[in-house]
N, C-alpha and C positions, 0 to 999 in steps of 0.2 A: 546431535539430536536425532532421535529415532521417531519416524513418522509411522503411525498405525491408523487403520481405518475401522477396526472393530475392537470392542471392549475385550472380547475373548483373547484376541491377539496381544493386547497390552498386558493383560493379566499373566499370560504365558511368559512374556519378556521380563517383566519386573519382578515376577515371583512374589516373595513375601517381604520385599524391601518396604521400608516406611516411605510414604509419599506425602507430598503436599500438592494441592490442586487449586487451579483457578480456571474460570470459564469466561469466554467472551469471543467476540468477532475479531478484535484487534486489527481492524483495517487500517493500514498505514503504519502501524506500530509507532505512533507519535511519541513525543517526549513524555507525556503523561503515562502512556503504556510502559515506556522504557523504565521510568522511575519505579513504577509499580512492580514490574517483572524483576527488576534488579533487586528490589527489596526482598521479594520472595526467594529469589535464587540465593541471596546471601543467607537468609534464614535457613534454607535447605542445607547449605554447606555446613553451617554451624550445628544444625540438628542431625546431620548425617542422613538426610532424606533425599529422595529423588523428586524432581520438579516436573509435574504433569500439567500441561495446558489442554483443556478441552475446547475445541472450536468447531465451526460449522462450515460445510460446503454443500451448496453455494451459500452466499450471504442470504439470510432470511428475507431481506427486501426483494431479492431477485425472484423468490418464489411467491411471496405474499402479495407483492405489488408489480411483479414482472418488469422491474426497472432495470434498464441497461445504462451504460455510460455513467457508472456510479462509483465503482471501486477505486481506491487509491492504488492498490497493488493487486497483481494476480495472486492466486493462492500459492503458486510456486515461490513467488517473491516474498510472500508473507512467511513461508517456511524459513527462508534465508534470514529474514529480519528477526524472527523469533529465536532462531538458533544463536544469534549474536547476543541474546539476552539471557543466556544460561539455561534455557529450557532443556530438560533431559528427554521427555517424551511428549509428542504432540499427537493427540487423538482427534482426528478429523471426522466428525459425525456427519453423516448424510442428512441434510435438512430437506425434508419433503413436507407436503401438505399434511400427510398423516402424522408425521413427527410433530408438526406445529400444534396438533390437537392434544398432545400429552399434558395432563395436569402437572403442575409444578412438583407435587409430591411424587408422581410417577417418574418424572425426569430425574429427580435426585436419587430415588431408589434404584433405578436401572442404570444410570450413567455415572453416578458419583459414589453412593454408599455401598455399591457392590464390591468396591476395592477393600480388601481386608486390612491393608497396611496404611490406610489413610489417617493422617494425624491432624491436618489443618486444611480448611478451605478459605481461600481469599476471594472476595467479591468486590468489583468496582462499585463506586459510590452510587451509580445510577443503574446498576445491572438489574434487569427483570427477566423472568423466564417462565416457561410454561404457557399453556393456552391463554390467549388474550392478554399476555404479559401479566398474569395474575399472581405470579410468584415474586416475592421481594425479600429484602433482608430479614424482616421480622418473621416471615414464614420459615425461611431457611434456618434462622436462629433457633426456633422452636424444634425443628426436626433434627438439627445437629446436636442439640442438647440431649435428645433421646438416644442418639447414636454415640454420645461421648466424644464428639468431634468438635474441635475449636473452629469458630467462624470469625474471620477478621474482615472488617469492612474498610475499604480504602477511602481516605479523605479525597475530596475533589482536588484535582491538580490544577493550579492556575499559573498563568504567566503574565507578569505585569498587571496583576489583578483582573485578568480576563480568563474566562474558561478555555480549557484546551480539550478538544474532542475531534473525532474523525469528521464530524459534520462541519465544524469550524474550518478544518483543513481543506475539506472539499470546496467550501465556499471560496476560500482564498485561491485555490487552484483554478476554479472556474472563472475567476476575475483576473487571472494572470499576475497575482500579487506574490511573486516568487520569493522575495525576501521574507515576507511574512510566513510563507509556506516553510521555508528553511528553518525559521525560528520555531514553528510548531512541530515539525517532523524531526528536527535535529539533524537534518540532512536535506539535500535537494530532492525535489520530486523528480522521478525518472520514469521513462517509458522504454520498454525493451521489446525487441522483435526482430524479425528477419528483414534484410534489405531486399526490396523488390524493385522491379523496373518501373520507372515513371515515363513521362513523355520526353525526357531528355532535353527539355528546354533550358534547364540550368547550365548544362554543358555547352549548349549552343551559344549562350550569351556570356560564357567565361566563368561561370560559377557552378560547377557540377555539384549535384546534391544526391544524397542517399535517402531514398524514400523508405520509411519503416512501416512494416505491416503490424500495426499495434492491435492489442486486444480490444474489441468493441465493448467489452464490459467495463472498461476503464474510463475514468473521468479525464477529460482533455482540457488543458489550459485554454484560456481565451484566445481567439484568433489574433495573430500578430507575429512579430519577430522577436526572438529571444537569444540572449547569450547563453550558450550551453557548453557542456563537455560531453564527449562521446567516447564510450569504452568499447573496444573491439579486441577480443582475445587478450584481456588483461592489460591492454595498452590504452591510455586515455589521451584524447586529442581535444584541443580547443576548437570550438565550432560555433556556428550561427544556425538557428533553426527557425523555419517558417511554419506556422500552423494556419491553414486556411484553404481557400478554394481557388486560389490563383485568379483573382478577378480580372487582371490585365489581359489574360488569355481566355476569359469566359469559359472556365473549365467545368462549370456546373455547381452542384451543391455538396459534393462529397468532400469531407475534410481530409486533407493530406498533411503529412508531417514530413518535411523535407529538410535535411541537414547538410550544410556546407561545412566540411572539415577544413580548417585553416592549414595551409602549407601541407597538403595531402593530395596525392594523385593516384592512389592504388585502387584497382577495381575490387569492390567488396560486395558485388551482387550475390545474394544467397547467404551471406554471412549474418550472424547474430550480432546486434549491437544494442547498447544501452545509452539513451540520451538523458542527461541530467540538466534540468532547467535552473539557471542561476538568476537571470534578470530579464525582464521584458524591456525591449528597446522601443517598440512602437506598435501601434495597431496595424492590422492589414489594410492595404489601400490599393485602389485601382488607379493605375497610372495612364496618362494620355498617350504615352509612347513607350516602346521598348527601351529606347535610350534613357528616358527618365527613370525607368525601372532599374536599369544597369547602374545609373548614377546613385540611386538610393541604396542598392545592395552593396555597392562599394563603400558607401558611408556607413552602413550597418557593420560591415566587416572591420572597418577602421575603429568603430566604437567598441567592438569586441576585443580587438587587439589592445586598445588602450585600457580596457577593463582588466585584461589579464596581466598587463604590465604593472598595473597599480596594485 
């Protein structure tokens, strides 16, 4: 997949090849997104077209509502996930307040219809665009007919008769419902980042942990202890991860993500790792003594080992 930031750059790369286009934020690239993108990719292969996705950086809500702690994935991770879906070109449009004032007709003329080889446009069932979300399928359909471009509307994707969306996935993540998250995303939710130095308390009590410097724009699972898997340099290790403020030690209000890798004793400070969340074991709790905490952590580790054995 080739990533570009400007329309002019994309036009130069794809030249006069035929293309098919879809537009969206695709946060999390959940199973509904995957089914949709897979269908377009297959159609592109059969029609000998290139597959172009137009998306936005940052997410519109980050600009229009200044919201943080919201995204399921970083933009780099989104690239990785979209590439797995057969996308040929990814156009990442800078989303600004000025951009948000574009009328839907202006957006289509400048960012979509300007491609000479465009054959089809696919839109999600609930996709709206342009200033004040005033553009919809009906408006796009009328404009596409004038340009002799096919417009295809995706049906709503449902799982067990329930809607699947990034919003639904975010709600499940924030509640720590990781089995539900896996069913929605088609994969575990993960957090990636560099291992940073913590207080060293885990090592002092016999359970060394790796603290991850996660992106503050990302949504974080509910505070508690989770069964996880941790990937470092393409090697994956079973692990247990605590999300919280370490109330037993009165560490304050900053959320820490600390992972204990099972049967692992290598120093990984400064290295990049990815923590995938599989199941929540329990909520975070303040213990009356360090010995009680040690006993509980040992129980958490045994629970994780049993999970992986099964």
